[in-house]
C-alpha positions as CSV (number, residue, x, y, z in Angstrom):
1,X,-2.8,-18.5,-8.7
2,X,-5.2,-15.7,-7.6
3,X,-7.4,-14.2,-10.3
4,X,-8.4,-10.6,-10.7
5,X,-12.2,-10.6,-10.7
6,X,-12.9,-6.9,-11.3
7,X,-11.3,-3.5,-11.6
8,X,-12.8,0.0,-11.1
9,X,-10.8,3.0,-12.1
10,X,-11.9,6.4,-10.8
11,X,-10.8,9.9,-10.3
12,X,-10.6,11.0,-6.6
13,X,-10.4,14.5,-5.1
14,X,-8.8,13.9,-1.7
15,X,-10.2,15.7,1.3
16,X,-7.3,17.5,3.1
17,X,-4.9,15.2,1.2
18,X,-6.7,11.9,2.3
19,X,-9.2,9.6,0.7
20,X,-10.9,6.6,2.2
21,X,-12.0,3.2,0.9
22,X,-14.6,2.0,3.4
23,X,-17.8,0.1,4.1
24,X,-20.7,2.1,5.4
25,X,-20.9,-0.1,8.5
26,X,-21.9,0.9,11.9
27,X,-19.2,3.2,13.4
28,X,-17.7,3.8,9.9
29,X,-17.2,7.5,10.7
30,X,-15.1,6.6,13.8
31,X,-13.1,4.1,11.7
32,X,-12.5,6.8,9.1
33,X,-11.2,9.2,11.8
34,X,-8.8,6.6,13.3
35,X,-7.5,5.5,9.9
36,X,-7.1,9.1,8.7
37,X,-5.0,10.0,11.7
38,X,-2.7,7.0,11.0
39,X,-2.5,7.9,7.3
40,X,-1.5,11.5,8.2
41,X,1.5,10.0,10.0
42,X,2.3,6.9,7.9
43,X,0.7,7.4,4.4
44,X,-1.8,4.6,4.9
45,X,-4.1,3.8,7.9
46,X,-6.3,0.8,8.7
47,X,-9.2,0.8,11.2
48,X,-11.9,-1.9,11.2
49,X,-14.1,-0.9,8.2
50,X,-11.9,1.9,6.7
51,X,-8.6,2.3,4.8
52,X,-7.2,5.9,4.6
53,X,-4.6,6.9,2.0
54,X,-2.7,10.2,2.3
55,X,-1.9,11.8,-1.1
56,X,0.7,14.2,-2.3
57,X,-1.9,16.3,-4.3
58,X,-4.0,18.8,-2.4
59,X,-6.2,20.2,-3.8
60,X,-6.3,18.2,-7.0
61,X,-7.4,14.9,-8.2
62,X,-5.6,11.5,-8.3
63,X,-6.4,8.4,-10.2
64,X,-7.3,5.3,-8.2
65,X,-7.8,1.7,-9.4
66,X,-9.6,-0.7,-7.1
67,X,-9.0,-4.3,-8.0
68,X,-10.9,-7.3,-6.5
69,X,-9.0,-10.6,-6.4
70,X,-9.9,-14.2,-5.6
71,X,-6.9,-14.4,-3.3
72,X,-3.9,-12.4,-2.3
73,X,-2.1,-11.2,-5.5
74,X,1.6,-11.4,-5.8
75,X,3.8,-8.3,-6.2
76,X,5.7,-9.2,-9.4
77,X,9.2,-8.3,-10.5
78,X,7.8,-6.5,-13.6
79,X,5.8,-4.1,-11.3
80,X,6.3,-0.4,-12.4
81,X,8.3,1.6,-9.9
82,X,6.2,2.5,-6.8
83,X,6.7,4.6,-3.8
84,X,5.3,2.1,-1.3
85,X,3.1,-1.0,-1.0
86,X,1.3,-1.4,2.3
87,X,-1.0,-4.2,3.2
88,X,-3.6,-4.7,6.0
89,X,-7.2,-5.8,6.4
90,X,-10.6,-4.2,6.4
91,X,-14.0,-5.5,7.6
92,X,-16.3,-5.0,4.6
93,X,-19.3,-6.7,6.3
94,X,-21.8,-4.7,4.2
95,X,-20.6,-6.5,1.1
96,X,-19.9,-3.2,-0.6
97,X,-16.9,-0.8,-0.7
98,X,-17.1,3.0,-1.5
99,X,-14.8,6.0,-1.8
100,X,-16.8,9.1,-0.9
101,X,-14.2,11.4,-2.6
102,X,-14.7,9.8,-6.0
103,X,-16.0,11.7,-9.0
104,X,-18.0,8.5,-10.0
105,X,-21.5,8.3,-8.5
106,X,-21.5,4.5,-8.4
107,X,-18.2,4.4,-6.4
108,X,-19.5,7.0,-3.9
109,X,-22.8,5.0,-3.6
110,X,-21.1,1.7,-3.0
111,X,-19.8,-1.1,-5.3
112,X,-20.7,-4.7,-4.5
113,X,-17.9,-7.2,-3.7
114,X,-18.1,-10.3,-5.8
115,X,-17.1,-12.4,-2.8
116,X,-19.8,-10.8,-0.6
117,X,-19.5,-9.5,2.9
118,X,-16.5,-10.3,5.1
119,X,-12.9,-9.5,6.0
120,X,-10.7,-8.5,3.1
121,X,-7.0,-8.1,2.7
122,X,-6.1,-4.7,1.2
123,X,-2.8,-3.7,-0.4
124,X,-2.3,0.0,-1.3
125,X,0.4,0.7,-3.8
126,X,1.4,4.3,-4.5
127,X,2.8,5.5,-7.8
128,X,4.1,9.1,-7.9
129,X,5.9,9.0,-11.3
130,X,5.1,10.5,-13.7
131,X,1.6,11.3,-12.3
132,X,0.2,10.4,-8.9
133,X,-2.0,7.4,-8.8
134,X,-2.9,4.5,-6.5
135,X,-3.9,0.9,-6.8
136,X,-5.9,-0.8,-4.1
137,X,-6.1,-4.5,-4.3
138,X,-8.8,-6.4,-2.2
139,X,-9.1,-10.1,-1.6
140,X,-11.2,-12.2,0.9
141,X,-9.3,-13.5,4.0
142,X,-10.1,-16.0,6.6
143,X,-12.0,-18.2,4.1
144,X,-10.9,-21.5,2.6
145,X,-9.2,-21.0,-0.7
146,X,-10.1,-22.8,-3.9
147,X,-7.6,-24.6,-6.0
148,X,-7.4,-21.5,-8.3
149,X,-6.2,-19.5,-5.3
150,X,-3.2,-21.6,-4.4
151,X,-0.1,-19.4,-4.4
152,X,2.8,-20.3,-6.7
153,X,5.1,-22.8,-5.2
154,X,2.5,-24.1,-2.6
155,X,2.0,-27.9,-2.9
156,X,-1.5,-29.2,-3.5
157,X,-2.4,-32.7,-2.3
158,X,-3.8,-34.9,-5.0
159,X,-6.7,-37.2,-4.1
């Protein structure tokens, strides 16, 4: 079962109704532009090193929680009602993620990923009731999983 390794909660002031979680990799500004255009049309956009999220509030601030997991977390039946949950991938090859629109200096500067640099799965879940907030879950992809990351119901060979 995947384990949540860390969570950072922050207040974000969207820029023209959009905020981005990204790595400051080469071409990150291009990735932010591409993902932002997609988010304008589809609520969430993915492009190489950036994930853009369109918000309802503008101007204003929204709460954002970024969770780092050891493997892909499950969406459970006891999940609070949400507007949408969209998953994709991002190349966080710098080993850090940031949200430039955050009120928190450490989040703007870049927060280290416990699993280090690489490709990460990203799920964006939007909650608009009673107040607007977002949960972004990140987990490493394309790497061998440990026994602790085996999904429920998946058989594990015994040696």
